[in-house]
GUROVEX-649875 format. One record per residue (C-alpha): residue number from 1; residue in three letters; x, y, z. Coordinates in steps of 0.2 Angstrom, whole numbers, plus 5000, padded with zeros to 4 digits. Example, Ala and Ser with C-alpha at 12.3 -4.5 7.8 and 13.67 -1.06 7.14 Angstrom:
! GUROVEX-649875
ATOM resi resn    u    v    w
ATOM    1  ALA 5062 4978 5039
ATOM    2  SER 5068 4995 5036
This chain:
! GUROVEX-649875
ATOM resi resn    u    v    w
ATOM    1  MET 5433 5268 4815
ATOM    2  ASN 5449 5277 4809
ATOM    3  ARG 5458 5281 4826
ATOM    4  SER 5468 5294 4817
ATOM    5  ALA 5453 5304 4811
ATOM    6  PRO 5454 5317 4825
ATOM    7  LYS 5472 5321 4822
ATOM    8  ASN 5469 5323 4803
ATOM    9  PHE 5453 5333 4806
ATOM   10  SER 5460 5350 4803
ATOM   11  LYS 5468 5345 4786
ATOM   12  GLU 5452 5335 4781
ATOM   13  PHE 5441 5350 4785
ATOM   14  SER 5452 5362 4776
ATOM   15  GLU 5451 5351 4760
ATOM   16  GLN 5432 5350 4763
ATOM   17  ILE 5429 5368 4764
ATOM   18  ASP 5440 5372 4749
ATOM   19  LYS 5428 5361 4739
ATOM   20  ALA 5412 5367 4747
ATOM   21  VAL 5415 5386 4745
ATOM   22  ALA 5430 5396 4738
ATOM   23  PRO 5441 5403 4752
ATOM   24  THR 5438 5421 4747
ATOM   25  VAL 5419 5418 4748
ATOM   26  HIS 5421 5410 4765
ATOM   27  VAL 5431 5425 4772
ATOM   28  ALA 5420 5437 4764
ATOM   29  LEU 5405 5429 4772
ATOM   30  LEU 5414 5430 4789
ATOM   31  ILE 5417 5448 4786
ATOM   32  CYS 5399 5451 4783
ATOM   33  LEU 5394 5442 4798
ATOM   34  PHE 5407 5451 4809
ATOM   35  ALA 5402 5468 4802
ATOM   36  ILE 5383 5467 4802
ATOM   37  GLY 5381 5469 4821
ATOM   38  PRO 5391 5485 4822
ATOM   39  VAL 5383 5492 4806
ATOM   40  ALA 5366 5490 4814
ATOM   41  PHE 5372 5498 4830
ATOM   42  GLN 5380 5513 4821
ATOM   43  ILE 5368 5517 4807
ATOM   44  PHE 5356 5522 4821
ATOM   45  LEU 5367 5534 4830
ATOM   46  PRO 5365 5550 4819
ATOM   47  ALA 5347 5548 4822
ATOM   48  LEU 5348 5551 4841
ATOM   49  PRO 5344 5570 4840
ATOM   50  GLY 5329 5567 4829
ATOM   51  LEU 5323 5554 4841
ATOM   52  SER 5324 5566 4855
ATOM   53  ALA 5312 5578 4845
ATOM   54  ASP 5301 5564 4839
ATOM   55  PHE 5298 5555 4856
ATOM   56  ARG 5302 5570 4867
ATOM   57  ALA 5314 5559 4876
ATOM   58  SER 5327 5565 4888
ATOM   59  PRO 5346 5561 4886
ATOM   60  SER 5346 5548 4899
ATOM   61  VAL 5331 5539 4890
ATOM   62  LEU 5340 5541 4873
ATOM   63  ALA 5355 5533 4881
ATOM   64  LEU 5345 5518 4884
ATOM   65  THR 5344 5515 4865
ATOM   66  VAL 5363 5512 4866
ATOM   67  SER 5366 5505 4884
ATOM   68  LEU 5351 5492 4883
ATOM   69  ALA 5356 5487 4866
ATOM   70  THR 5374 5484 4872
ATOM   71  LEU 5368 5474 4887
ATOM   72  SER 5357 5464 4876
ATOM   73  PHE 5372 5461 4865
ATOM   74  ALA 5381 5455 4880
ATOM   75  ILE 5369 5442 4886
ATOM   76  ALA 5366 5436 4869
ATOM   77  ALA 5384 5434 4866
ATOM   78  LEU 5386 5423 4881
ATOM   79  THR 5371 5412 4875
ATOM   80  TYR 5378 5411 4857
ATOM   81  GLY 5394 5404 4864
ATOM   82  GLY 5386 5390 4872
ATOM   83  ILE 5374 5386 4857
ATOM   84  ALA 5389 5387 4845
ATOM   85  ASP 5399 5374 4856
ATOM   86  LYS 5385 5363 4860
ATOM   87  PHE 5374 5363 4844
ATOM   88  GLY 5386 5370 4831
ATOM   89  ARG 5391 5386 4823
ATOM   90  ARG 5378 5386 4809
ATOM   91  PRO 5362 5385 4820
ATOM   92  ALA 5369 5400 4831
ATOM   93  ILE 5371 5411 4815
ATOM   94  LEU 5354 5407 4808
ATOM   95  ILE 5345 5411 4824
ATOM   96  GLY 5355 5427 4826
ATOM   97  MET 5352 5434 4809
ATOM   98  SER 5334 5430 4810
ATOM   99  LEU 5332 5439 4826
ATOM  100  LEU 5342 5454 4819
ATOM  101  THR 5330 5455 4804
ATOM  102  CYS 5314 5454 4815
ATOM  103  GLY 5321 5468 4826
ATOM  104  SER 5325 5479 4812
ATOM  105  LEU 5308 5478 4805
ATOM  106  LEU 5300 5481 4822
ATOM  107  GLY 5310 5497 4824
ATOM  108  ALA 5305 5503 4807
ATOM  109  PHE 5287 5503 4813
ATOM  110  ALA 5289 5507 4831
ATOM  111  PRO 5275 5519 4837
ATOM  112  SER 5284 5523 4854
ATOM  113  ILE 5300 5524 4862
ATOM  114  GLU 5296 5509 4872
ATOM  115  VAL 5294 5498 4856
ATOM  116  LEU 5309 5506 4849
ATOM  117  LEU 5319 5501 4864
ATOM  118  LEU 5313 5483 4861
ATOM  119  ALA 5318 5484 4843
ATOM  120  ARG 5335 5489 4848
ATOM  121  ILE 5337 5475 4860
ATOM  122  MET 5332 5462 4847
ATOM  123  GLN 5344 5470 4834
ATOM  124  SER 5358 5469 4846
ATOM  125  ALA 5354 5451 4852
ATOM  126  GLY 5354 5445 4834
ATOM  127  GLY 5369 5454 4828
ATOM  128  ALA 5379 5447 4843
ATOM  129  ALA 5379 5430 4834
ATOM  130  GLY 5389 5436 4819
ATOM  131  ILE 5404 5442 4830
ATOM  132  VAL 5404 5428 4843
ATOM  133  VAL 5402 5414 4830
ATOM  134  SER 5413 5421 4817
ATOM  135  ARG 5428 5422 4829
ATOM  136  ALA 5425 5404 4834
ATOM  137  VAL 5424 5399 4815
ATOM  138  VAL 5441 5407 4813
ATOM  139  VAL 5449 5397 4827
ATOM  140  ASP 5441 5381 4820
ATOM  141  VAL 5447 5383 4802
ATOM  142  TYR 5464 5393 4804
ATOM  143  LYS 5480 5388 4814
ATOM  144  GLY 5494 5398 4822
ATOM  145  SER 5499 5415 4815
ATOM  146  GLU 5485 5413 4802
ATOM  147  ILE 5472 5416 4816
ATOM  148  PRO 5477 5434 4820
ATOM  149  ARG 5479 5438 4802
ATOM  150  ILE 5462 5433 4798
ATOM  151  MET 5455 5441 4814
ATOM  152  SER 5463 5457 4809
ATOM  153  LYS 5453 5457 4793
ATOM  154  LEU 5437 5454 4803
ATOM  155  VAL 5441 5468 4815
ATOM  156  ALA 5445 5480 4801
ATOM  157  ALA 5428 5476 4793
ATOM  158  MET 5420 5479 4809
ATOM  159  MET 5424 5498 4807
ATOM  160  ILE 5425 5500 4788
ATOM  161  ALA 5407 5494 4786
ATOM  162  PRO 5401 5506 4800
ATOM  163  MET 5412 5520 4793
ATOM  164  LEU 5401 5519 4778
ATOM  165  ALA 5385 5516 4788
ATOM  166  THR 5387 5531 4799
ATOM  167  PRO 5386 5544 4786
ATOM  168  LEU 5373 5534 4777
ATOM  169  GLY 5363 5534 4793
ATOM  170  GLY 5365 5553 4794
ATOM  171  ALA 5359 5556 4776
ATOM  172  ILE 5344 5544 4778
ATOM  173  THR 5339 5553 4794
ATOM  174  ASP 5341 5570 4786
ATOM  175  HIS 5332 5566 4770
ATOM  176  ILE 5320 5551 4774
ATOM  177  GLY 5319 5550 4793
ATOM  178  TRP 5326 5539 4806
ATOM  179  ARG 5314 5524 4802
ATOM  180  GLY 5324 5522 4785
ATOM  181  ASN 5339 5517 4795
ATOM  182  PHE 5330 5501 4802
ATOM  183  VAL 5323 5497 4784
ATOM  184  ALA 5341 5498 4777
ATOM  185  THR 5347 5486 4792
ATOM  186  ALA 5333 5474 4788
ATOM  187  LEU 5338 5473 4770
ATOM  188  PHE 5356 5469 4775
ATOM  189  ALA 5351 5457 4788
ATOM  190  VAL 5340 5447 4776
ATOM  191  SER 5354 5446 4763
ATOM  192  VAL 5367 5440 4776
ATOM  193  LEU 5354 5427 4782
ATOM  194  LEU 5352 5420 4765
ATOM  195  LEU 5370 5419 4761
ATOM  196  SER 5374 5410 4778
ATOM  197  PHE 5360 5398 4774
ATOM  198  THR 5367 5394 4757
ATOM  199  LEU 5386 5395 4760
ATOM  200  LEU 5391 5393 4778
ATOM  201  PRO 5396 5375 4782
ATOM  202  GLU 5397 5368 4800
ATOM  203  THR 5415 5370 4806
ATOM  204  ARG 5414 5363 4824
ATOM  205  ALA 5426 5349 4826
ATOM  206  ALA 5418 5332 4830
ATOM  207  GLN 5428 5330 4846
ATOM  208  ALA 5422 5347 4852
ATOM  209  ALA 5404 5342 4849
ATOM  210  ALA 5407 5326 4859
ATOM  211  GLN 5415 5336 4873
ATOM  212  HIS 5401 5348 4875
ATOM  213  LYS 5386 5336 4871
ATOM  214  SER 5382 5333 4890
ATOM  215  GLY 5387 5350 4896
ATOM  216  GLY 5375 5365 4898
ATOM  217  LEU 5376 5381 4888
ATOM  218  PHE 5386 5390 4901
ATOM  219  SER 5397 5375 4908
ATOM  220  GLY 5415 5380 4908
ATOM  221  CYS 5413 5398 4911
ATOM  222  GLY 5421 5396 4928
ATOM  223  GLN 5436 5389 4920
ATOM  224  LEU 5438 5404 4909
ATOM  225  LEU 5436 5416 4923
ATOM  226  ALA 5449 5407 4932
ATOM  227  SER 5462 5410 4918
ATOM  228  ARG 5473 5425 4922
ATOM  229  ASN 5477 5427 4903
ATOM  230  TYR 5459 5426 4898
ATOM  231  LEU 5453 5439 4910
ATOM  232  GLY 5468 5451 4906
ATOM  233  PHE 5464 5450 4887
ATOM  234  THR 5445 5451 4890
ATOM  235  LEU 5446 5466 4902
ATOM  236  ASN 5458 5475 4890
ATOM  237  ASN 5446 5472 4875
ATOM  238  GLY 5431 5477 4886
ATOM  239  LEU 5438 5493 4892
ATOM  240  PHE 5444 5498 4875
ATOM  241  MET 5427 5494 4868
ATOM  242  ALA 5419 5505 4882
ATOM  243  ALA 5431 5519 4878
ATOM  244  ASN 5427 5519 4859
ATOM  245  THR 5408 5516 4861
ATOM  246  VAL 5405 5529 4875
ATOM  247  PHE 5412 5542 4863
ATOM  248  LEU 5400 5536 4849
ATOM  249  ALA 5385 5536 4861
ATOM  250  ALA 5389 5553 4869
ATOM  251  ALA 5397 5563 4854
ATOM  252  PRO 5381 5565 4844
ATOM  253  LEU 5372 5575 4857
ATOM  254  LEU 5387 5584 4863
ATOM  255  LEU 5392 5590 4845
ATOM  256  ALA 5374 5594 4840
ATOM  257  ASN 5370 5604 4856
ATOM  258  GLN 5387 5612 4859
ATOM  259  HIS 5393 5615 4841
ATOM  260  HIS 5376 5614 4832
ATOM  261  LEU 5381 5601 4819
ATOM  262  SER 5369 5592 4808
ATOM  263  SER 5366 5573 4808
ATOM  264  SER 5375 5572 4792
ATOM  265  SER 5390 5582 4798
ATOM  266  ILE 5391 5571 4814
ATOM  267  GLY 5391 5556 4803
ATOM  268  LEU 5405 5563 4793
ATOM  269  ILE 5415 5566 4808
ATOM  270  TYR 5414 5548 4813
ATOM  271  ILE 5423 5543 4797
ATOM  272  LEU 5439 5550 4804
ATOM  273  GLY 5438 5538 4819
ATOM  274  ALA 5432 5524 4808
ATOM  275  LEU 5447 5526 4796
ATOM  276  MET 5459 5527 4811
ATOM  277  PHE 5452 5511 4818
ATOM  278  ALA 5453 5502 4801
ATOM  279  ALA 5471 5508 4798
ATOM  280  GLY 5475 5501 4815
ATOM  281  ALA 5467 5484 4811
ATOM  282  TYR 5476 5484 4794
ATOM  283  THR 5493 5488 4802
ATOM  284  SER 5491 5474 4815
ATOM  285  ALA 5491 5461 4801
ATOM  286  ARG 5510 5464 4800
ATOM  287  LEU 5513 5462 4818
ATOM  288  PRO 5526 5448 4823
ATOM  289  GLU 5520 5432 4831
ATOM  290  ASP 5525 5439 4848
ATOM  291  ALA 5515 5455 4847
ATOM  292  TYR 5513 5458 4866
ATOM  293  PRO 5527 5471 4868
ATOM  294  VAL 5520 5481 4854
ATOM  295  VAL 5502 5480 4860
ATOM  296  VAL 5507 5486 4877
ATOM  297  LYS 5516 5501 4869
ATOM  298  ALA 5501 5505 4858
ATOM  299  THR 5490 5505 4874
ATOM  300  LEU 5501 5517 4882
ATOM  301  VAL 5499 5529 4867
ATOM  302  ALA 5480 5528 4869
ATOM  303  LEU 5481 5533 4887
ATOM  304  VAL 5492 5548 4883
ATOM  305  ALA 5480 5554 4869
ATOM  306  ALA 5465 5551 4881
ATOM  307  SER 5474 5561 4894
ATOM  308  ILE 5477 5575 4883
ATOM  309  ALA 5459 5576 4878
ATOM  310  PHE 5454 5577 4897
ATOM  311  GLY 5467 5590 4900
ATOM  312  LEU 5460 5601 4886
ATOM  313  ALA 5443 5599 4893
ATOM  314  LEU 5449 5604 4910
ATOM  315  SER 5456 5619 4902
ATOM  316  SER 5440 5623 4894
ATOM  317  VAL 5446 5620 4877
ATOM  318  TRP 5429 5616 4868
ATOM  319  ALA 5434 5615 4850
ATOM  320  VAL 5428 5600 4840
ATOM  321  SER 5446 5595 4836
ATOM  322  ALA 5450 5594 4855
ATOM  323  ILE 5436 5581 4856
ATOM  324  VAL 5438 5571 4839
ATOM  325  LEU 5457 5570 4836
ATOM  326  PRO 5462 5562 4853
ATOM  327  ALA 5447 5550 4851
ATOM  328  ALA 5453 5546 4833
ATOM  329  VAL 5470 5541 4841
ATOM  330  VAL 5461 5529 4853
ATOM  331  SER 5452 5522 4839
ATOM  332  PHE 5468 5518 4830
ATOM  333  VAL 5475 5509 4845
ATOM  334  VAL 5459 5499 4848
ATOM  335  GLY 5459 5493 4830
ATOM  336  PHE 5478 5489 4831
ATOM  337  THR 5477 5479 4847
ATOM  338  GLY 5460 5471 4844
ATOM  339  SER 5465 5456 4834
ATOM  340  THR 5480 5451 4845
ATOM  341  VAL 5469 5453 4861
ATOM  342  GLN 5454 5444 4855
ATOM  343  SER 5464 5430 4848
ATOM  344  GLY 5473 5428 4864
ATOM  345  ALA 5456 5428 4874
ATOM  346  VAL 5447 5416 4862
ATOM  347  SER 5462 5403 4861
ATOM  348  ALA 5466 5404 4880
ATOM  349  ILE 5458 5387 4883
ATOM  350  PRO 5458 5374 4869
ATOM  351  GLY 5441 5367 4865
ATOM  352  MET 5431 5382 4872
ATOM  353  GLN 5432 5394 4857
ATOM  354  GLY 5413 5397 4857
ATOM  355  LYS 5411 5400 4875
ATOM  356  ALA 5427 5410 4876
ATOM  357  SER 5421 5421 4862
ATOM  358  GLY 5404 5423 4870
ATOM  359  MET 5411 5427 4887
ATOM  360  LEU 5423 5439 4879
ATOM  361  MET 5408 5449 4871
ATOM  362  PHE 5397 5447 4887
ATOM  363  LEU 5410 5455 4899
ATOM  364  SER 5415 5468 4886
ATOM  365  SER 5397 5473 4882
ATOM  366  ALA 5391 5473 4900
ATOM  367  LEU 5406 5484 4905
ATOM  368  THR 5402 5495 4890
ATOM  369  ALA 5384 5497 4894
ATOM  370  ALA 5388 5502 4912
ATOM  371  VAL 5401 5515 4906
ATOM  372  ILE 5388 5523 4894
ATOM  373  GLN 5375 5525 4908
ATOM  374  ILE 5388 5532 4920
ATOM  375  GLU 5393 5545 4907
ATOM  376  ALA 5375 5549 4903
ATOM  377  LYS 5372 5552 4922
ATOM  378  LEU 5387 5563 4924
ATOM  379  SER 5384 5573 4907
ATOM  380  ASN 5384 5591 4910
ATOM  381  GLY 5384 5598 4892
ATOM  382  THR 5403 5599 4891
ATOM  383  ALA 5416 5586 4886
ATOM  384  LEU 5423 5585 4903
ATOM  385  PRO 5414 5569 4909
ATOM  386  LEU 5416 5560 4892
ATOM  387  THR 5435 5563 4891
ATOM  388  ALA 5437 5558 4909
ATOM  389  ILE 5429 5542 4907
ATOM  390  VAL 5438 5538 4891
ATOM  391  ALA 5455 5541 4899
ATOM  392  THR 5450 5530 4914
ATOM  393  CYS 5445 5516 4902
ATOM  394  CYS 5462 5517 4893
ATOM  395  PHE 5471 5517 4910
ATOM  396  GLY 5462 5501 4915
ATOM  397  ALA 5465 5493 4898
ATOM  398  LEU 5484 5496 4901
ATOM  399  LEU 5483 5488 4918
ATOM  400  ALA 5473 5473 4912
ATOM  401  LEU 5486 5470 4898
ATOM  402  LEU 5501 5471 4910
ATOM  403  ALA 5492 5457 4921
ATOM  404  VAL 5494 5444 4906
ATOM  405  ARG 5507 5431 4908
ATOM  406  ARG 5517 5430 4892
ATOM  407  ARG 5520 5412 4885
């Protein structure tokens, strides 16, 4: 056996993947995998007011379609991390895309709110594979400053695709019905499943496979939780994810009930936030290698914007712009900081990229699910609870980032 093989693995793998599939196709597939979970999540949101009428569900029950889906995503993300490290990236992806397809088809024919909740759980559990494993593949294949550069493309796609999906979901709901959203998601999921089966090679390094062969799916999680840098980056990501998602979950009912906007109008309003997120992710590709100081300043900007929104709500300023514009600034910062923060978390401990990515999404999604339910319980028909929670999340994100030890 060639003893130098492990040292040359990265170079040999890069040559192998160039021959197996064109790099542009490979990155495009990763983008699809990374985006499909958020697409499945957001194409559904403009349908919430229609679901309320169809199933006569209360706001707290409707919130379960978001919070349970987010919690399902969290648990699945942790599991996929272990599967990706122990059995390989490819099996984890194929399992996830199959589950997403089945969940979408179930949702399309759901006869009750209970079945719909099960469908949402299955959708999110499947979509989690795309985000978790794609990040691990990026760290497998790319090195150094290339990692955040590629990651920024994935993060941008995570919002550009839902940006298109959200108004599409509103239009489908208004003209066909909310079930059409699940059909559209199923078609997308089947396409990505077939592309993954055909084009996605196994990227897990041989030495990583040997390292995790005898360990359990969740072995090493304690080591990650003991890392101050991992926790700092992960909590920052989770709190920003919570701030962004709680707005997406609460805004439809708030804008529909208080400002009497249609599902299509609400979908169009989301475009602003999605564009800001995508602009932030695109801008982050030009960050210097030591991006930490800039990321801290950007986080402070998000806190200021969220605090302004809270102040306007306290002053009984209920204009749509008072809700949407500060949220758009927060979205820009979340996109801008995402690639740096996620890269820092996933690469915090070498050889544990899969588990690190899975744990990142588990903690972030669990935190997001809790925040969504808290907002639903505190909801009083005004923007005050929502803006207060978003501002609190931004403050916590800043504290988490300041706890990171710079290298």
